[in-house]
C-alpha positions as CSV (number, residue, x, y, z in Angstrom):
1,M,0.0,0.0,0.0
2,V,1.3,3.4,-0.9
3,G,1.6,6.0,1.8
4,F,3.9,8.7,3.1
5,V,4.1,11.3,5.9
6,A,6.6,14.2,6.3
7,V,6.7,16.4,9.3
8,H,8.7,19.5,10.3
9,I,8.9,21.4,13.6
10,G,10.3,24.6,12.1
11,A,13.3,26.1,10.4
12,G,15.2,28.1,13.0
13,C,17.7,27.5,15.8
14,H,16.9,24.4,17.8
15,S,18.3,23.9,21.3
16,K,20.8,21.1,21.6
17,A,19.4,20.3,25.0
18,Y,16.0,19.3,23.5
19,E,17.3,17.6,20.3
20,N,16.2,14.1,21.4
21,T,12.8,15.5,22.4
22,Y,12.4,17.2,19.1
23,K,13.2,14.0,17.2
24,R,10.8,11.9,19.3
25,L,8.1,14.4,18.6
26,C,8.7,14.3,14.9
27,R,8.7,10.5,14.9
28,R,5.5,10.3,17.0
29,A,3.6,12.7,14.7
30,C,4.7,10.7,11.6
31,E,3.6,7.4,13.2
32,E,0.2,8.7,14.4
33,A,-0.5,10.0,10.9
34,M,0.7,6.8,9.2
35,K,-1.5,4.7,11.5
36,L,-4.6,6.6,10.2
37,I,-3.5,6.3,6.6
38,C,-3.0,2.5,7.0
39,Q,-6.6,2.4,8.4
40,G,-7.9,4.0,5.2
41,A,-8.1,7.6,6.3
42,R,-7.7,10.4,3.7
43,A,-4.5,12.4,3.6
44,I,-6.1,15.6,4.9
45,E,-7.3,13.7,8.0
46,A,-3.8,12.4,8.6
47,V,-2.4,15.9,8.3
48,E,-4.9,17.2,10.8
49,K,-4.1,14.4,13.3
50,A,-0.3,15.0,13.1
51,V,-0.6,18.8,13.4
52,Q,-2.9,18.4,16.4
53,L,-0.3,16.4,18.1
54,L,2.3,19.1,17.4
55,E,-0.1,21.8,18.6
56,R,-0.5,20.0,22.0
57,N,3.3,19.9,22.6
58,K,4.9,22.6,24.7
59,H,8.1,22.3,22.6
60,T,6.6,23.6,19.4
61,N,5.5,27.1,18.5
62,A,1.9,26.1,17.6
63,G,-1.2,25.9,19.7
64,Y,-0.2,25.3,23.4
65,G,3.2,26.8,24.1
66,S,3.1,29.3,21.3
67,N,5.1,32.5,21.3
68,L,3.1,35.3,23.0
69,T,2.2,38.6,21.4
70,L,3.2,42.0,22.8
71,N,0.1,41.8,25.0
72,G,1.1,38.4,26.4
73,E,-1.5,36.4,24.5
74,V,-1.5,33.4,22.2
75,E,-2.7,34.2,18.7
76,C,-2.4,31.3,16.2
77,D,-2.4,30.8,12.4
78,A,-3.1,27.6,10.6
79,S,-3.8,26.4,7.0
80,I,-4.6,23.1,5.3
81,M,-5.1,22.0,1.7
82,D,-6.5,18.9,0.1
83,G,-4.9,17.9,-3.2
84,F,-7.8,15.9,-4.5
85,S,-10.4,18.6,-4.4
86,G,-8.1,21.6,-4.4
87,R,-9.9,23.0,-1.4
88,L,-8.0,25.0,1.1
89,A,-8.6,27.1,4.2
90,A,-6.8,29.1,6.8
91,V,-7.3,31.0,10.0
92,G,-5.2,33.8,11.5
93,A,-4.7,35.7,14.7
94,L,-7.0,33.1,16.3
95,K,-7.4,33.2,20.1
96,K,-8.8,30.7,22.7
97,I,-8.8,27.6,20.4
98,R,-6.6,24.7,21.3
99,H,-6.3,23.3,17.7
100,P,-6.2,26.0,15.1
101,I,-5.6,23.4,12.4
102,S,-9.0,21.8,13.2
103,V,-10.8,25.2,12.5
104,A,-9.0,25.3,9.1
105,K,-10.0,21.7,8.4
106,A,-13.6,22.4,9.3
107,L,-13.6,25.4,6.9
108,V,-12.4,23.0,4.2
109,D,-15.2,20.6,5.0
110,S,-17.8,23.4,5.0
111,Q,-17.0,24.2,1.4
112,E,-19.0,21.2,0.2
113,K,-22.2,23.2,0.7
114,F,-23.3,26.8,0.0
115,L,-24.7,29.2,2.5
116,S,-28.2,30.8,2.2
117,L,-28.7,33.3,-0.6
118,N,-26.2,31.2,-2.6
119,R,-23.2,32.7,-0.7
120,T,-19.9,30.9,-0.8
121,Q,-18.2,29.6,2.3
122,P,-15.2,31.6,3.5
123,I,-11.7,30.1,3.0
124,I,-9.8,32.5,5.3
125,L,-11.1,33.8,8.6
126,V,-9.1,35.9,11.1
127,G,-9.4,37.2,14.7
128,E,-12.8,37.3,16.4
129,G,-14.5,36.2,13.2
130,A,-12.5,33.0,13.1
131,R,-13.1,32.3,16.8
132,S,-16.9,32.9,16.5
133,W,-17.1,30.6,13.4
134,A,-15.2,27.9,15.2
135,I,-17.6,28.0,18.2
136,E,-20.7,28.1,15.9
137,N,-19.4,25.0,14.2
138,G,-18.8,22.9,17.3
139,I,-15.2,23.7,18.2
140,A,-15.0,24.5,21.9
141,E,-13.1,27.6,23.1
142,V,-10.7,27.2,26.0
143,D,-9.4,29.5,28.8
144,P,-6.6,31.4,27.0
145,E,-4.3,30.9,30.0
146,T,-4.4,27.1,29.3
147,L,-2.6,27.8,26.0
148,I,0.3,29.5,27.7
149,S,3.2,27.3,28.8
150,A,5.5,28.2,31.6
151,R,8.4,28.4,29.1
152,S,6.5,30.9,26.9
153,R,5.5,33.0,29.9
154,I,9.1,33.2,31.1
155,S,10.4,34.1,27.7
156,W,7.7,36.8,27.3
157,E,8.5,38.4,30.6
158,K,12.2,38.4,29.7
159,W,11.7,39.9,26.3
160,K,9.2,42.5,27.7
161,K,11.8,43.8,30.1
162,E,14.4,43.9,27.3
163,L,12.0,45.8,25.0
164,E,11.2,48.3,27.7
165,L,15.0,48.9,28.2
166,T,16.2,49.0,24.6
167,K,13.0,49.7,22.5
168,T,14.4,47.2,20.0
169,L,14.5,43.4,20.2
170,D,16.1,40.8,17.9
171,I,13.9,37.8,18.1
172,D,13.6,36.8,14.4
173,S,15.0,33.3,15.1
174,V,12.0,32.5,17.3
175,S,9.6,31.9,14.4
176,D,9.2,28.2,14.1
177,T,6.1,27.0,12.2
178,V,5.1,23.3,12.2
179,G,4.0,21.6,9.0
180,V,2.8,18.2,7.8
181,I,2.5,16.6,4.3
182,A,0.6,13.3,3.9
183,L,0.0,10.9,0.9
184,D,-2.8,8.4,1.3
185,K,-3.4,5.0,-0.2
186,D,-5.2,6.6,-3.2
187,G,-2.2,8.6,-4.1
188,I,-3.7,11.9,-2.9
189,L,-1.6,14.5,-1.2
190,A,-2.6,17.0,1.5
191,A,-0.6,19.5,3.6
192,G,-1.1,21.7,6.6
193,S,0.8,24.3,8.7
194,S,0.3,25.8,12.2
195,S,2.1,28.5,14.1
196,G,2.0,30.9,17.0
197,G,4.0,33.4,15.0
198,I,7.1,35.3,16.0
199,A,7.6,36.2,19.7
200,M,6.4,39.6,20.8
201,K,4.5,40.1,17.5
202,Y,2.0,42.9,17.2
203,P,-1.5,41.6,17.9
204,G,-3.3,40.8,14.7
205,R,-0.1,40.0,12.7
206,L,-0.5,37.2,10.2
207,G,2.3,34.8,9.5
208,L,2.9,32.4,6.6
209,A,0.8,29.6,8.2
210,A,-2.3,31.9,7.6
211,I,-1.4,32.4,3.9
212,P,-1.9,29.2,1.9
213,L,0.1,30.2,-1.2
214,A,3.1,31.2,0.9
215,G,3.2,28.6,3.7
216,T,1.2,25.6,2.4
217,W,0.3,24.5,-1.1
218,V,-0.7,21.3,-2.9
219,Q,-1.1,20.8,-6.7
220,M,-2.0,17.6,-8.5
221,N,-2.3,17.0,-12.2
222,E,-4.7,14.7,-14.0
223,N,-1.8,12.4,-15.0
224,G,-1.3,11.4,-11.3
225,T,1.6,13.7,-10.6
226,G,1.3,15.8,-7.4
227,V,3.5,18.1,-5.3
228,A,3.0,19.4,-1.8
229,V,5.1,22.1,-0.1
230,V,5.1,23.5,3.5
231,C,7.4,26.3,4.5
232,S,8.9,27.8,7.7
233,G,11.0,30.8,8.6
234,S,10.4,34.5,8.2
235,G,6.7,34.9,7.5
236,E,7.1,38.3,5.9
237,Q,9.8,37.0,3.5
238,I,7.9,33.8,2.6
239,I,4.5,35.6,2.2
240,A,6.1,38.3,-0.1
241,T,7.6,35.7,-2.4
242,G,4.7,33.2,-2.3
243,L,7.2,30.5,-1.8
244,A,5.1,27.3,-1.4
245,K,3.0,27.8,-4.6
246,K,5.9,28.9,-6.7
247,C,7.9,25.9,-5.6
248,C,5.1,23.6,-6.6
249,E,4.7,25.2,-10.0
250,R,8.5,24.9,-10.8
251,I,8.5,21.3,-9.8
252,L,5.5,20.4,-12.0
253,M,7.2,22.2,-14.9
254,G,10.5,20.5,-14.5
255,E,11.8,16.9,-14.3
256,D,14.4,17.0,-11.6
257,L,13.1,17.7,-8.1
258,L,16.4,19.0,-6.6
259,K,17.1,21.3,-9.6
260,S,13.5,22.6,-9.5
261,V,13.6,23.4,-5.8
262,D,17.1,24.9,-6.1
263,N,15.9,27.1,-9.0
264,C,12.9,28.2,-6.9
265,I,15.1,29.1,-3.9
266,K,17.6,31.0,-6.0
267,K,15.3,32.7,-8.5
268,D,12.0,33.2,-6.7
269,F,13.2,33.6,-3.1
270,L,16.8,34.8,-2.8
271,S,16.7,37.0,-6.0
272,S,13.4,38.6,-4.9
273,Q,13.5,42.3,-4.3
274,T,11.9,41.5,-0.9
275,I,15.0,39.5,0.2
276,R,17.7,41.7,-1.3
277,G,19.6,43.5,1.4
278,H,18.1,41.3,4.1
279,T,19.3,38.1,5.8
280,P,17.2,35.2,4.3
281,F,15.5,33.0,6.9
282,A,13.6,30.0,5.4
283,G,13.1,26.3,5.2
284,L,10.8,24.1,3.2
285,V,9.6,20.5,2.9
286,V,8.6,19.1,-0.5
287,V,6.9,15.8,-1.4
288,K,6.4,14.8,-5.0
289,V,4.4,11.8,-6.1
290,E,4.3,10.3,-9.6
291,S,1.9,7.5,-10.8
292,L,2.8,5.5,-13.9
293,Q,1.4,2.1,-14.8
294,N,0.4,1.1,-11.2
295,T,3.7,2.3,-9.8
296,Y,4.0,5.2,-7.4
297,T,7.3,7.0,-7.0
298,I,7.6,9.3,-3.9
299,D,10.3,11.9,-3.7
300,F,10.9,13.7,-0.4
301,L,13.2,16.7,0.0
302,F,13.8,19.4,2.5
303,A,16.0,22.5,2.4
304,H,16.9,25.3,4.8
305,C,19.2,28.3,5.2
306,T,18.6,28.5,8.9
307,P,21.0,27.1,11.5
308,S,18.7,24.1,12.0
309,M,15.5,22.4,10.9
310,G,13.6,19.6,12.6
311,V,12.3,17.0,10.2
312,G,10.7,13.5,10.3
313,Y,9.3,11.2,7.7
314,M,7.8,7.7,7.2
315,F,6.9,5.5,4.2
316,S,4.0,3.1,4.6
317,N,6.3,0.1,4.4
318,D,8.6,1.3,7.2
319,T,8.4,-0.3,10.6
320,K,9.4,3.0,12.2
321,S,9.8,6.6,11.3
322,K,13.0,8.6,10.9
323,A,13.8,12.0,12.3
324,E,16.7,14.4,12.4
325,I,17.7,17.9,13.4
326,S,19.4,19.0,10.3
327,E,22.2,21.6,10.8
328,N,23.5,24.2,8.4
329,E,27.1,25.3,9.3
330,R,27.0,27.9,6.4
331,S,23.8,29.6,7.6
332,P,22.4,32.0,6.5
333,N,24.6,32.3,3.3
334,S,23.4,29.1,1.7
335,F,20.8,26.4,1.8
336,V,21.4,22.7,2.7
337,Y,19.4,19.9,1.1
338,S,18.5,16.4,2.1
339,G,15.8,13.8,1.3
340,N,14.8,10.3,0.2
341,S,12.9,8.5,-2.5
342,R,11.0,5.2,-2.8
343,S,8.8,3.4,-5.3
344,F,5.6,1.3,-4.7
345,V,4.1,-1.2,-7.0
């Protein structure tokens, strides 16, 4: 049976002290998603499950334990996309919801029907509107204090004091987004991202996880070829360059995965007027699937110019998942690449 899951816990700078914890988390997310796929679940359901697991963990910047805003609150972004239908949805600056990814998934599900007066369902909701919609559609709100971890509160108090003293604060490296890509037994791809955004962000700020074309994208052709991309890093840089969608488009136009991704990074990202004069800060995970005469070929690749990136993956015929904290000694001057490939008959 064909199936694949890839997970990342952000492109940034991961503490050596938590390296084993990060890897265990990546492996667990992969294995939970793969368990669903092997039971016949759709790729988008597996993505939601894996992202939920990451959102519950205090060591990720998503859901519980997220970075706090200037006001000391949790505001989350999330997006999800289904490759079969092309449906996508996102939420941004969402408060008081434990699993932002589930609100995005519910928005995707709602697109199967029209509203009264033949109105179309929304695909992106933000702030109070997103929270109200979630509650109206059966997703419970929680006490906002229960989303704040001790670690996040301590960091916020430290940065708040520094900001009061210096009026400036360099916290760009604290911007981890989590992302998941899944391929189900029918050869369908789905992808999702979730993030609490950068630390000390201005309330209402939207990051790449709230903008599908930038942080999350899936594209599938009628010939059975599909590509999914999830990104992490500087939200402003990735949003301005529309990195996820542009990467998918280049891969589908080219033959070689590595060359296509490298061209995207160099031509669409690093050469962008948005990036020129600034330090690039980005990572991405890519999955490509090709179907030919009952044979599926899965190509998996990730790249980052950040000091580190936490990644895990699992093929359906693996007995256990793999995970690593990839390091880039040349950061931020160049990207490092890694990946794997496998065929299923």
